[in-house]
C-alpha positions in Angstrom: 0.0 0.0 0.0 1.3 3.5 -0.9 1.7 6.0 1.9 -0.4 8.6 -0.1 -3.5 6.3 0.3 -3.5 6.8 4.0 -4.5 9.8 6.2 -1.8 12.3 7.0 -1.0 13.0 10.6 -2.4 15.9 12.6 0.4 17.0 14.9 -1.0 18.6 18.0 0.9 19.4 21.2 -0.2 16.1 22.6 1.0 14.1 19.6 4.3 16.0 19.7 5.1 14.5 23.1 4.0 17.6 25.1 1.8 17.3 28.2 -1.9 17.8 27.1 -3.7 20.2 29.3 -7.2 18.9 30.2 -10.0 21.3 29.6 -8.3 23.1 26.7 -8.6 22.7 23.0 -10.9 20.4 21.1 -10.3 17.4 23.2 -12.7 18.3 26.0 -16.1 18.0 24.4 -15.3 14.8 22.5 -12.6 12.7 24.4 -12.7 10.1 21.6 -10.9 12.6 19.4 -7.7 12.1 21.5 -7.8 8.5 20.4 -8.2 9.6 16.8 -5.2 11.9 17.1 -3.0 9.4 18.8 -3.9 6.8 16.2 -3.0 9.2 13.5 0.3 9.9 15.2 1.1 6.2 15.4 0.7 6.1 11.6 2.9 9.0 10.9 5.7 6.8 9.5 3.2 5.4 7.0 2.3 8.8 5.6 5.9 9.9 4.9 6.9 9.7 1.2 10.3 9.8 -0.4 10.7 12.7 -2.7 13.0 12.8 -5.6 14.8 16.0 -4.6 18.1 14.9 -3.1 16.5 11.7 -1.7 14.9 13.6 1.1 12.1 12.2 3.2 9.1 14.6 3.8 5.6 14.5 5.0 3.0 15.2 2.4 0.4 17.8 3.5 -0.9 19.3 0.3 -3.7 18.0 -1.9 -2.8 16.0 -5.0 -2.5 18.4 -8.0 -5.8 19.8 -9.1 -4.6 19.8 -12.6 -1.3 18.9 -14.4 1.6 21.0 -13.1 1.6 23.4 -16.0 0.6 27.0 -16.1 -3.1 27.0 -16.9 -5.2 30.1 -16.1 -8.6 28.6 -16.6 -11.5 28.3 -14.2 -12.0 25.0 -12.3 -15.2 23.8 -14.0 -17.5 20.8 -13.9 -17.2 20.9 -17.7 -13.7 19.4 -17.4 -15.0 16.2 -15.7 -15.4 13.1 -17.9 -18.8 11.5 -18.6 -19.9 8.5 -16.6 -17.5 5.7 -16.6 -18.1 2.0 -16.0 -14.7 1.1 -14.5 -14.2 -2.5 -13.4 -14.8 -2.7 -9.7 -13.8 -5.5 -7.4 -16.6 -7.7 -6.2 -18.5 -5.8 -3.5 -19.3 -7.3 -0.1 -22.9 -8.3 0.6 -24.7 -5.5 2.4 -26.7 -6.7 5.4 -30.5 -6.2 5.1 -31.9 -3.7 7.6 -35.6 -2.9 7.5 -36.1 0.0 9.9 -38.3 2.7 8.3 -38.2 6.5 8.8 -41.5 6.3 10.8 -40.1 3.5 13.0 -37.0 5.5 13.7 -38.9 8.7 14.6 -41.2 6.7 16.9 -38.1 5.3 18.7 -36.7 8.8 19.1 -40.1 10.1 20.4 -40.3 7.3 23.0 -36.7 7.8 24.1 -37.2 11.5 24.5 -40.3 10.9 26.6 -38.9 8.1 28.7 -35.2 8.9 28.8 -34.4 5.4 27.7 -32.2 5.7 24.6 -31.1 2.0 24.3 -32.8 1.3 20.9 -31.7 4.7 19.4 -28.2 4.3 20.7 -27.9 0.9 19.1 -29.2 2.2 15.8 -26.6 5.0 15.7 -23.8 2.7 16.9 -24.4 0.1 14.2 -25.2 2.6 11.4 -22.0 4.7 11.7 -19.7 1.7 12.4 -18.6 1.4 8.8 -19.3 2.4 5.2 -21.0 -1.0 4.8 -23.5 -0.3 7.6 -24.2 3.2 6.3 -25.3 1.7 3.0 -27.3 -0.9 4.8 -29.3 1.7 6.7 -29.8 4.3 4.0 -29.8 2.5 0.6 -33.2 2.0 -0.7 -32.3 -1.5 -2.0 -29.4 -2.9 -0.1 -27.6 -4.8 -2.9 -28.7 -2.9 -6.0 -25.8 -1.1 -7.8 -27.5 2.3 -8.5 -24.5 3.2 -10.7 -26.0 6.3 -12.3 -25.5 10.0 -11.7 -29.3 10.6 -11.7 -30.0 8.4 -8.7 -27.8 7.9 -5.7 -30.0 5.1 -4.5 -30.3 6.6 -1.0 -33.3 7.3 1.1 -32.7 11.0 1.5 -35.7 11.4 3.8 -34.3 8.8 6.2 -30.9 10.5 6.2 -32.5 13.8 7.0 -34.5 12.3 9.9 -31.4 10.6 11.4 -29.3 13.8 11.2 -32.1 16.1 12.5 -32.4 13.9 15.5 -28.7 13.4 16.2 -27.9 16.8 17.8 -30.8 16.2 20.3 -29.5 12.8 21.5 -27.4 12.3 24.6 -23.7 13.2 24.3 -22.6 9.6 24.5 -24.6 8.8 21.3 -23.1 11.8 19.5 -19.6 10.6 20.5 -20.3 7.1 19.3 -21.2 8.5 15.9 -17.9 10.4 15.7 -16.0 7.3 16.8 -17.6 5.2 14.1 -16.7 7.9 11.5 -13.1 7.9 12.7 -12.9 4.1 12.3 -14.3 4.4 8.8 -11.8 7.1 7.8 -8.9 5.0 9.2 -9.9 2.0 7.0 -7.1 0.5 5.0 -8.2 1.2 1.4 -7.3 -1.2 -1.3 -8.2 -0.8 -4.9 -10.6 1.8 -6.4 -13.6 3.2 -4.4 -16.9 1.6 -5.1 -20.2 3.4 -5.6 -21.2 2.3 -2.1 -18.1 4.1 -0.8 -19.2 7.2 -2.7 -22.6 6.9 -1.1 -21.0 6.7 2.4 -19.0 9.8 1.7 -22.1 11.6 0.5 -23.9 10.6 3.7 -21.1 11.6 6.0 -20.7 14.9 4.4 -24.2 15.9 5.5 -23.5 15.3 9.2 -24.4 18.4 11.2 -21.9 17.7 13.9 -19.2 19.4 11.8 -20.6 22.8 12.7 -18.6 22.4 15.9 -14.9 23.3 15.9 -14.4 20.3 18.2 -15.0 18.0 15.2 -12.9 19.9 12.7 -10.0 17.3 12.8 -12.4 14.6 11.7 -14.2 16.9 9.2 -10.9 17.9 7.6 -9.9 14.3 7.0 -13.3 13.5 5.5 -12.9 16.5 3.2 -9.4 15.4 2.2 -10.6 11.9 1.3 -13.5 13.3 -0.8 -11.3 15.9 -2.5 -8.8 13.1 -3.4 -11.3 10.9 -5.2 -11.1 10.4 -8.9 -12.6 12.9 -11.3 -15.2 10.3 -12.4 -16.2 9.9 -8.7 -16.5 13.6 -8.3 -18.7 13.7 -11.4 -21.2 11.3 -9.6 -21.0 13.3 -6.3 -21.8 16.6 -8.1 -24.9 15.2 -9.7 -26.0 13.6 -6.4 -25.4 16.9 -4.6 -27.7 18.8 -6.9 -30.6 16.5 -5.9 -30.4 17.7 -2.2 -33.1 19.9 -0.9 -32.3 23.6 -0.8 -32.1 23.6 3.0 -29.6 20.7 3.1 -27.6 22.2 0.2 -27.4 25.5 1.9 -26.3 23.9 5.2 -23.4 22.1 3.4 -22.3 25.4 1.8 -22.5 27.4 5.0 -20.7 24.7 7.0 -17.8 24.6 4.5 -17.5 28.4 4.4 -17.5 28.5 8.2 -14.8 25.8 8.3 -12.6 27.9 5.9 -13.2 31.1 7.9 -12.5 29.5 11.2 -9.3 27.9 10.0 -8.1 31.2 8.6 -9.1 33.3 11.7 -9.8 30.9 14.7 -11.5 32.7 17.6 -9.6 30.4 20.0 -6.4 29.3 18.2 -5.8 26.6 20.8 -8.9 24.8 19.6 -7.2 23.8 16.3 -3.9 22.3 15.4 -1.2 24.7 14.2 -1.8 26.0 10.7 1.6 24.8 9.6 0.7 21.2 10.5 -2.5 21.1 8.4 -1.8 23.1 5.2 -4.2 20.8 3.3 -7.3 21.7 5.3 -8.3 24.8 3.4 -7.5 23.4 -0.1 -9.5 20.3 0.7 -12.5 22.3 1.9 -12.4 24.7 -1.0 -12.3 21.9 -3.5 -15.3 20.2 -2.0 -17.1 23.6 -1.9 -16.2 23.7 -5.7 -18.3 20.5 -6.2 -21.2 22.2 -4.5 -20.7 25.2 -6.7 -20.6 23.0 -9.8 -23.8 21.3 -8.7 -25.4 24.7 -8.3 -24.3 25.8 -11.7 -25.7 22.8 -13.6 -29.1 23.1 -11.7 -31.8 25.0 -13.5 -32.7 27.2 -11.8 -29.7 27.3 -9.5 -30.3 26.0 -6.0 -28.7 29.1 -4.4 -27.6 32.5 -5.7 -24.0 32.6 -6.8 -23.4 35.2 -4.0 -24.2 32.6 -1.4 -20.8 31.0 -2.2 -18.9 34.3 -1.3 -16.7 34.1 1.8 -16.4 37.7 3.1 -13.6 36.6 5.4 -11.4 36.6 2.4 -11.8 40.3 2.2 -9.2 40.4 5.0 -6.5 38.2 3.6 -3.6 39.1 1.3 -5.7 38.8 -1.8 -3.0 40.2 -4.1 -0.6 37.6 -2.8 -3.2 34.9 -3.8 -3.6 36.6 -7.2 0.1 36.6 -7.9 0.4 33.0 -6.8 -2.3 32.1 -9.3 -0.7 34.2 -12.0 2.6 32.5 -11.6 1.4 28.9 -11.0 -2.0 28.8 -12.7 -4.2 25.9 -11.6 -1.2 23.7 -10.5 -0.7 22.1 -7.1 0.2 25.4 -5.6 -3.1 26.4 -4.0 -4.7 29.8 -4.4 -8.2 31.0 -3.8 -8.1 32.5 -7.3 -8.3 28.9 -8.6 -11.9 28.9 -7.2 -13.2 32.4 -8.0 -16.7 31.6 -6.9 -15.6 32.0 -3.3 -14.3 35.5 -3.9 -16.9 38.3 -3.4 -17.4 40.9 -6.1 -15.8 43.4 -3.7 -12.6 41.3 -3.6 -12.5 40.9 -7.3 -13.0 44.7 -7.7 -10.1 45.2 -5.4 -7.9 42.9 -7.5 -8.9 44.7 -10.7 -8.2 48.1 -9.1 -4.8 47.2 -7.7 -3.9 45.4 -10.9 -5.0 48.6 -12.8 -3.0 50.8 -10.5 0.1 48.7 -11.0 -0.4 48.9 -14.8 -1.0 52.7 -14.6 2.2 53.2 -12.5 4.2 51.0 -14.9 3.0 52.9 -18.0 3.4 56.3 -16.4 6.9 55.4 -15.3 7.8 54.2 -18.8 6.6 57.6 -20.2 8.9 59.4 -17.7 11.8 57.2 -18.5 11.4 57.9 -22.2 11.4 61.6 -21.7 14.4 61.6 -19.4 16.4 59.3 -21.8 15.8 61.9 -24.6 16.8 64.7 -22.2 13.4 66.3 -22.7 11.6 68.4 -20.1 9.4 66.2 -17.9 5.7 67.2 -17.9 3.6 65.8 -15.1 0.7 65.5 -17.6 2.5 62.5 -18.9 1.1 60.6 -15.9 -2.5 61.0 -17.0 -4.8 60.2 -19.8 -5.9 63.8 -20.5 -9.2 64.2 -22.4 -10.1 67.7 -23.6 -13.6 68.0 -25.0 -16.2 70.6 -26.0 -19.7 70.1 -24.6 -21.1 71.0 -28.0 -19.0 68.4 -29.8 -18.8 65.9 -27.0 -19.1 62.6 -29.0 -16.7 63.5 -31.8 -14.1 65.1 -29.5 -14.2 62.1 -27.2 -13.8 59.7 -30.2 -10.9 61.7 -31.5 -9.1 62.0 -28.2 -9.4 58.3 -27.4 -8.3 57.3 -30.9 -5.2 59.4 -30.7 -4.3 58.3 -27.2 -4.7 54.5 -27.5 -1.3 53.9 -25.9 -2.3 55.9 -22.8 -5.6 54.3 -22.0 -4.2 52.6 -18.9 -3.1 55.9 -17.3 -5.2 57.7 -14.7 -8.1 59.5 -16.5 -8.5 63.3 -16.2 -11.1 65.2 -18.1 -11.3 68.9 -19.0 -14.3 70.7 -20.6 -12.9 73.4 -23.0 -13.7 76.9 -21.8 -14.6 75.9 -18.3 -12.6 76.5 -15.2 -12.2 73.6 -12.7 -9.7 71.0 -11.8 -10.8 67.4 -12.3 -10.7 65.7 -8.9 -13.1 63.0 -10.1 -16.4 65.0 -10.6 -15.7 66.1 -14.2 -14.7 62.6 -15.1 -18.0 61.3 -13.8 -19.9 64.0 -15.6 -18.1 63.2 -18.9 -19.1 59.6 -18.6 -22.7 60.5 -17.8 -23.2 62.9 -20.7 -21.4 60.8 -23.2 -23.3 57.6 -22.4 -26.6 59.5 -22.5 -25.8 60.9 -26.0 -24.6 57.6 -27.4 -27.7 55.7 -26.3 -30.2 58.2 -27.7 -32.8 56.6 -29.9 -32.1 58.8 -32.9 -28.4 58.1 -33.0 -29.1 54.5 -34.2 -26.2 52.6 -32.6 -28.5 50.9 -30.1 -32.1 49.9 -30.1 -34.1 50.5 -26.9 -36.3 47.4 -26.3 -39.2 48.6 -24.1 -40.5 45.2 -23.3 -37.2 44.3 -21.5 -36.1 47.8 -20.6 -32.7 47.4 -22.1 -30.5 48.4 -25.1 -29.3 46.1 -27.8 -26.9 46.5 -30.8 -28.5 47.7 -34.1 -27.7 45.0 -36.7 -27.8 47.6 -39.5 -25.5 50.2 -37.9 -22.1 49.1 -39.0 -20.8 51.9 -41.2 -18.7 53.4 -38.3 -17.5 50.6 -36.1 -15.1 53.0 -34.3 -18.2 54.3 -32.4 -18.9 50.8 -31.0 -15.3 50.5 -30.0 -15.7 53.9 -28.2 -18.5 52.5 -26.1 -16.5 49.4 -25.2 -13.5 51.7 -24.3 -15.8 53.8 -22.1 -17.0 50.7 -20.3 -13.4 49.6 -19.8 -12.3 53.0 -18.6 -15.3 53.0 -16.1 -14.2 49.7 -14.6 -10.5 50.8 -14.7 -11.3 54.1 -12.9 -14.0 52.7 -10.6 -17.0 54.7 -12.0 -20.5 53.3 -12.4 -22.2 53.9 -15.7 -25.9 54.2 -16.4 -26.0 51.5 -19.1 -28.7 49.0 -19.6 -27.5 46.0 -21.4 -29.1 42.5 -21.0 -27.1 39.9 -19.1 -26.1 38.0 -22.2 -24.1 41.0 -23.3 -21.7 40.4 -20.4 -21.5 36.7 -21.3 -20.4 37.7 -24.8 -17.9 40.2 -23.3 -16.2 37.3 -21.5 -16.1 35.1 -24.6 -13.1 34.7 -24.4 -12.3 36.5 -21.1 -8.8 37.4 -22.3 -8.4 39.2 -25.7 -6.9 36.7 -28.2 -3.6 37.5 -29.9 -4.8 36.3 -33.2 -7.1 39.0 -34.6 -8.9 36.3 -36.8 -10.2 34.6 -33.7 -13.9 35.0 -33.3 -14.9 37.0 -30.2 -18.2 37.5 -28.5 -19.7 34.3 -29.9 -21.1 33.0 -26.7 -23.3 29.9 -26.5 -26.7 31.5 -25.8 -30.1 29.9 -25.3 -33.8 30.8 -25.4 -33.4 31.9 -21.8 -30.9 34.6 -22.9 -33.3 35.7 -25.7 -36.0 36.0 -23.1 -34.0 38.7 -21.3 -33.7 40.7 -24.6 -36.8 40.0 -26.6 -39.3 38.3 -24.3 -42.2 38.3 -26.7 -40.2 36.6 -29.5 -38.8 34.1 -27.0 -42.3 33.3 -25.9 -43.3 32.6 -29.5 -40.3 30.3 -30.1 -41.1 28.5 -26.9 -44.6 27.9 -28.1 -43.2 26.5 -31.3 -41.1 24.0 -29.3 -44.1 22.8 -27.2 -46.6 22.7 -30.1 -48.4 19.3 -30.4 -49.9 19.8 -33.8 -48.4 19.7 -37.3 -45.6 22.2 -37.1 -44.8 22.2 -40.8 -48.4 22.8 -41.9 -49.6 25.1 -39.2 -46.5 27.4 -38.8 -45.3 27.3 -42.4 -41.7 28.3 -41.5 -38.4 27.9 -43.2 -34.9 28.1 -41.9 -34.7 31.9 -42.5 -35.3 35.1 -40.6 -36.7 38.4 -41.6 -35.4 41.8 -40.3 -36.5 45.3 -40.9 -33.5 47.7 -41.5 -34.2 51.4 -42.2 -37.7 50.5 -43.4 -36.6 47.7 -45.7 -37.4 44.0 -44.8 -34.4 41.7 -45.5 -34.2 38.0 -45.2 -31.3 35.9 -44.0 -30.9 32.1 -44.3 -30.1 30.4 -40.9 -28.1 27.8 -42.8 -27.2 27.1 -46.5 -30.4 26.8 -48.5 -32.5 27.6 -45.4 -35.3 29.3 -47.4 -36.0 25.9 -48.9 -35.8 23.8 -45.7 -39.2 23.7 -43.8 -39.3 23.7 -40.0 -40.8 20.5 -38.7 -41.4 18.8 -35.4 -38.1 16.9 -35.9 -35.8 19.9 -36.6 -37.6 22.7 -34.7 -35.0 22.7 -31.9 -32.3 23.3 -34.4 -34.3 26.1 -35.9 -34.8 27.8 -32.6 -31.1 27.5 -31.6 -30.0 28.9 -35.0 -32.5 31.7 -34.7 -31.2 32.7 -31.2 -27.6 32.5 -32.4 -28.4 34.7 -35.4 -30.1 37.4 -33.4 -27.7 37.5 -30.5 -24.4 36.6 -32.2 -24.1 36.6 -36.0 -26.3 39.5 -37.0 -24.3 41.9 -34.8 -20.9 40.3 -35.0 -19.0 43.3 -36.4 -20.6 45.8 -34.0 -20.0 43.6 -31.0 -16.4 42.7 -32.0 -15.5 46.4 -32.1 -17.2 46.9 -28.7 -15.3 43.8 -27.3 -11.9 45.1 -28.5 -12.6 48.5 -27.1 -13.4 47.1 -23.6 -10.4 44.7 -23.6 -8.0 47.4 -24.9 -8.4 48.9 -21.4 -9.3 46.0 -19.2 -6.7 43.5 -20.5 -6.1 41.7 -17.2 -5.9 38.2 -15.9 -8.4 39.3 -13.3 -11.2 39.1 -15.8 -10.8 35.3 -15.7 -12.1 35.5 -12.1 -15.4 37.2 -13.0 -18.9 35.9 -13.7 -20.9 37.9 -16.3 -23.2 39.2 -13.5 -20.1 40.5 -11.7 -18.9 42.3 -14.8 -22.3 44.0 -15.0 -22.1 45.1 -11.3 -18.5 46.5 -11.9 -19.6 48.4 -15.0 -23.0 49.7 -13.8 -23.0 49.3 -10.0 -26.0 47.9 -8.2 -29.6 49.2 -8.6 -30.5 48.1 -5.0 -31.0 51.5 -3.3 -31.3 51.4 0.4 -31.5 54.9 1.8 -31.8 53.6 5.4 -28.4 51.9 4.9 -27.0 55.2 3.5 -28.3 57.0 6.5 -26.4 54.6 8.8 -23.1 55.0 6.8 -23.2 58.8 6.1 -20.5 61.1 7.5 -21.1 64.6 8.7 -19.0 67.8 8.5 -20.3 70.8 10.4 -23.4 69.0 11.3 -24.3 66.1 13.7 -27.0 63.6 13.2 -29.3 65.2 15.8 -29.3 68.7 14.2 -32.7 69.8 13.0 -31.5 70.3 9.3 -30.2 66.7 9.2 -33.4 65.3 10.8 -35.4 67.2 8.1 -33.1 65.9 5.4 -33.6 62.3 6.2 -37.3 62.6 6.8 -37.6 64.1 3.3 -35.3 61.7 1.6 -36.7 58.5 3.1 -40.2 59.7 2.0 -39.0 60.4 -1.5 -40.3 58.1 -4.3 -37.6 55.9 -5.8 -37.1 58.2 -8.8 -36.2 61.2 -6.6 -33.9 59.0 -4.4 -32.0 58.1 -7.6 -31.8 61.7 -8.6 -30.5 62.6 -5.2 -27.8 59.9 -5.5 -26.9 61.1 -9.0 -26.8 64.7 -7.8 -24.3 63.8 -5.0 -22.2 61.2 -6.7 -22.6 61.5 -10.4 -24.3 58.1 -10.7 -27.6 56.7 -9.5 -26.0 53.3 -8.9 -24.5 51.8 -5.7 -20.9 50.7 -6.0 -19.7 47.1 -5.4 -19.6 46.5 -1.6 -22.8 48.5 -0.8 -23.4 51.9 0.8 -20.4 51.6 3.0 -18.2 52.0 -0.1 -19.9 55.2 -1.2 -18.2 57.4 1.4 -21.2 59.7 1.3 -20.8 63.0 3.2 -23.2 65.8 4.2 -21.5 69.1 5.0 -22.7 72.4 6.4 -22.4 75.5 4.2 -22.8 78.8 6.0 -24.8 80.7 3.4 -28.3 82.1 3.2 -31.1 79.6 3.2 -32.2 81.1 -0.1 -29.4 79.1 -1.6 -30.0 75.6 -3.1 -27.9 72.6 -1.9 -24.7 72.1 -3.9 -22.7 69.0 -4.5 -19.1 67.9 -4.9 -19.4 64.7 -6.9 -15.7 64.0 -6.8 -16.1 63.6 -3.0 -19.7 62.2 -3.0 -20.7 65.2 -0.9 -23.8 67.3 -0.5 -23.5 70.8 1.1 -26.6 71.9 2.9 -27.4 75.5 4.1 -29.0 75.4 7.6 -32.6 75.2 6.5 -35.1 76.1 9.3 -38.0 73.9 8.2 -38.8 70.6 6.6 -40.9 72.2 3.9 -38.1 74.6 3.0 -35.5 71.8 2.8 -37.8 69.6 0.7 -38.5 72.4 -1.8 -34.8 73.5 -2.2 -33.5 69.9 -2.4 -36.1 68.9 -5.0 -35.2 71.8 -7.3 -31.5 71.1 -7.0 -31.6 67.4 -7.7 -34.1 67.8 -10.6 -31.8 70.3 -12.4 -28.4 68.9 -11.5 -26.7 68.5 -15.0 -24.1 71.2 -15.5 -25.1 72.8 -12.1 -23.3 72.4 -8.8 -20.9 69.8 -10.3 -17.2 70.2 -9.6 
């Protein structure tokens, strides 16, 4: 037997030969764990492996490589797992027949709770958790049936839930006996490949609620390690079994793993856990198992949980750039980094990575500009450090296009905007206003670049507007600059736009490579053209004669500037009728034509504009939904949260003017609340991370109360005169926020 098939040691102070202090650490609640640790220590010699470097002998603590040890910067995805395999398994032992039902078990528990006599319940738990064989005997619907499919684990999930729901309410000795049985199972000498019954046992043990206690983390860690070390084919089965769990059970597993990772990173009582240096594999094991749950969530339709439920906000407080650099240098090799599993990183963390990566690129490019000047012995101009944009309000679009076209090499410098003929130093407010006015002009209906689709309240690319692709590139560049400079834009693209923007997530070197051609479905079309999507769905579900009743061919008709044009969805499509047999192909080709092919040139220009600014490995970490939040901010306004986070200058929260202000604002309709936010910050969106990241400030300005409020958008600041009444404040504030453009902005 190879050493790597056994459990690695957990070296605690006790196992290192030091005197164990009773009453401290994780040994007190479950004394049986000390036996587990000592057993593990006795096996330490068996877990040592001889490395090839100088013939040294070392202890293996890390997970086996997640991928081949080459530099791959790709997401860990369920898509990489192989299909079901029918590997030859050794003959399996006969599982004993056990006939206890859910109802019988619950009656036993009810009787024990009432009488205090737990003999029957204790015997059930003692036998059931004694081995993997007994786990299958208790919970398998048919003891000796193979159930070798991903669609059916063969387990009685209702019985498993009942047993675990009751476990934490049983006497302590029963709970300890369950843990002891799990320990014995994990210490089993494994020979040959795992069977599907072994997988079922792992699946059952993973759901144990006892792992919420730090006292059980040593056992939990070893269970997670063994699950993480299974073959990819076995992982494929587990992922599909996991997606069949109830939402409540599924959420419990996710939350338990997130808590385990957080506690290992920042233990409240460090003495409760072994030293971090002795269990480096804990977090990689837990994160990989969490990855299986994320994969199960991703392939479920609809998803079991929101993708944000997998965020671990504890990671906001680690050296995330260190993790990012490790991932950049080592990719998805055996060198662990949280960036290998981006689902666990919150949007706020990803934004921080992009911003710091952007800052480093800005500094590098600015430094190079200075070096070039100095090497030529030319006078150094500090303007070299910025991307300086000078525009006229009357020629905003053409001036912006010219400036960005001429300064392609400077896009990664810090942006600074000047409006010709206007005084004012851009401390951020003018930049915000430039974005706001430019976006508003570009998306005007009569300009023709984008169609506004009222039924979905979003904009989409005009398929006929391809005479000036540089304008689409400008919009992409603007979006990239907004992300790069941490500015939220008032842009309403459907979610599939951001899927296309990440296809591929890194701009290809070969300009002939297709970009933006995402694999989109009827669900994506639903978010753009819901009425059309509904009609296509009716075609798919129609029970009558499709060919005779619909009389369709493989072609599509579009109106362009008042002229109806036809396009074949495939060669000779106008002569191929749509039938019940080929209608799914027709719908998929239709969706692909509308969302990909018909706007390819326009979107490709848009894509290259965005990636000319945001060319960063950090984009590989992002989901389409997260790109949208980074570009646009969040629409979830919560003025009560803003009230809690606001800072005051010259006022305090108990002053009458401040009390009037919040009474008025909290009573405003949503439209006026958005106008207020836009007035104060230059955007009606909330940045990634919520109101706390807005740094909103209300300052006192000692002027006549005849004055209107003014704002400093570069500082997210409103300046309020000391209004004497609620009515006066409401009147003046409403006038100011309703006429904000070009007024009071600095």
